[in-house]
C-alpha positions as CSV (number, residue, x, y, z in Angstrom):
1,M,89.2,203.7,87.1
2,K,86.2,205.1,89.0
3,R,82.8,204.3,87.6
4,L,80.2,206.9,87.1
5,I,77.3,204.7,88.1
6,I,75.0,206.3,90.7
7,A,74.3,204.0,93.6
8,T,71.1,204.4,95.5
9,V,70.8,203.9,99.3
10,L,67.4,203.6,100.8
11,I,67.6,204.7,104.4
12,V,65.0,203.8,106.9
13,A,64.2,203.4,110.6
14,L,64.5,200.0,112.1
15,A,60.8,199.2,112.0
16,A,60.7,199.3,108.2
17,C,63.3,196.5,108.1
18,E,61.4,194.0,110.2
19,R,60.1,190.9,108.6
20,T,56.3,190.5,108.5
21,T,54.7,187.1,109.3
22,K,51.3,185.9,108.4
23,E,49.5,182.9,109.6
24,V,47.7,181.0,106.9
25,T,45.2,178.2,107.6
26,T,45.2,175.5,104.9
27,T,42.4,173.2,104.0
28,N,43.6,170.4,106.4
29,N,43.7,172.9,109.3
30,T,47.4,173.2,109.5
31,V,48.9,176.6,110.1
32,E,51.7,177.8,107.9
33,I,53.7,180.9,108.7
34,A,54.6,183.0,105.7
35,I,57.5,185.4,106.2
36,E,57.4,188.3,103.9
37,P,60.4,190.5,103.1
38,P,60.5,193.8,104.8
39,P,58.9,196.7,102.7
40,V,62.3,198.3,102.3
41,D,63.8,195.1,100.9
42,A,60.8,194.7,98.5
43,T,61.3,198.3,97.4
44,A,65.0,197.7,96.8
45,A,64.3,194.6,94.8
46,L,61.8,196.5,92.6
47,M,64.3,199.2,92.1
48,R,66.9,196.7,91.0
49,T,64.4,195.3,88.5
50,H,63.5,198.7,87.1
51,A,67.2,200.0,87.0
52,P,69.4,196.9,86.3
53,G,73.0,197.6,86.9
54,T,72.4,200.3,89.5
55,P,73.6,199.3,92.9
56,V,70.8,199.6,95.4
57,R,71.5,199.1,99.1
58,T,69.4,199.6,102.3
59,A,70.7,201.2,105.5
60,T,69.1,201.7,108.8
61,L,69.4,204.5,111.3
62,E,69.8,202.0,114.2
63,H,70.6,198.3,114.6
64,G,71.7,197.1,111.2
65,R,73.8,198.0,108.3
66,G,74.4,201.7,108.6
67,L,75.1,204.3,105.9
68,A,78.8,204.5,106.8
69,E,79.2,200.7,106.3
70,I,77.5,200.9,102.9
71,A,79.4,204.0,101.9
72,A,82.7,202.2,102.6
73,E,81.5,199.3,100.5
74,L,80.5,201.5,97.6
75,A,83.7,203.6,97.8
76,A,85.8,200.4,97.7
77,A,83.9,199.3,94.6
78,G,84.9,202.6,92.9
79,L,81.6,204.4,92.9
80,L,81.7,208.2,93.0
81,R,78.0,209.2,93.4
82,V,75.4,208.0,95.9
83,A,71.8,209.1,96.1
84,V,70.4,208.7,99.6
85,I,66.7,208.3,99.6
86,P,64.9,208.5,102.9
87,L,62.1,205.9,102.8
88,F,59.7,207.7,105.2
89,L,56.1,208.6,104.7
90,S,55.9,211.6,107.0
91,P,58.0,214.7,106.4
92,G,57.5,216.1,109.9
93,G,59.5,213.7,112.1
94,R,63.0,214.2,113.6
95,H,64.5,211.5,111.4
96,I,63.7,213.5,108.2
97,K,64.4,216.9,109.8
98,R,67.6,216.1,111.8
99,D,68.8,212.6,112.0
100,V,69.2,211.7,108.3
101,P,70.7,215.0,107.2
102,A,73.2,214.9,110.1
103,L,74.1,211.3,109.3
104,V,74.6,212.0,105.6
105,N,76.8,215.0,106.5
106,S,78.9,212.9,108.8
107,V,79.3,210.1,106.3
108,Q,80.2,212.6,103.6
109,Q,83.1,213.8,105.8
110,Q,84.3,210.2,106.4
111,F,84.2,209.5,102.6
112,P,85.3,212.6,100.7
113,T,85.8,210.7,97.5
114,L,82.0,209.9,97.4
115,S,79.4,212.5,96.5
116,L,76.4,211.8,98.7
117,R,73.2,213.5,97.5
118,L,70.4,213.4,100.0
119,S,67.0,213.4,98.4
120,P,64.9,216.1,100.1
121,G,62.0,215.3,102.4
122,A,60.0,212.2,102.8
123,I,59.2,210.0,99.8
124,G,55.7,209.7,101.2
125,T,54.9,213.2,100.0
126,D,55.5,212.4,96.3
127,A,52.3,212.4,94.3
128,P,52.8,208.9,92.8
129,V,53.3,207.5,96.3
130,L,50.2,209.2,97.6
131,E,48.2,207.9,94.7
132,A,49.5,204.3,95.3
133,L,48.6,204.6,99.0
134,A,45.1,205.8,98.2
135,R,44.6,203.0,95.7
136,A,45.8,200.4,98.2
137,A,43.6,201.8,100.9
138,L,40.5,201.7,98.6
139,R,41.4,198.1,97.6
140,R,41.7,197.0,101.2
141,A,38.4,198.7,102.0
142,G,36.7,196.8,99.2
143,L,35.9,199.9,97.2
144,S,36.6,200.7,93.6
145,E,39.9,202.3,92.7
146,L,40.2,206.0,91.8
147,S,39.0,207.0,88.4
């Protein structure tokens, strides 16, 4: 039987999936390299925490697991509905305007049993995201947060 769980796929350009490294100097002057998870993986992990039981996957537009591969996995698991969330800050680029909609359309044709719903525009234009960015920028600048 097909499950009515809505899976979420965060789709990003390759750069958002690259691991970040930091050099840390310890008290005995040794250097440690800390590898942080890519922002998209950290976002997916937070989503899993806030919505347990909801499958959350990440897809890239180039070099990595693509939307078609993930759609095949979700269809094989019996899911019917997939929300595709473009994890981009700017709404004006070609990825948001052309590449992602064309990809979703193509994958929808490949997997007609899935209902793919593309979230409109860039997530970076959502008010809570803008507020979080402003707070983070103020914190990094050493200024007080917004009132």
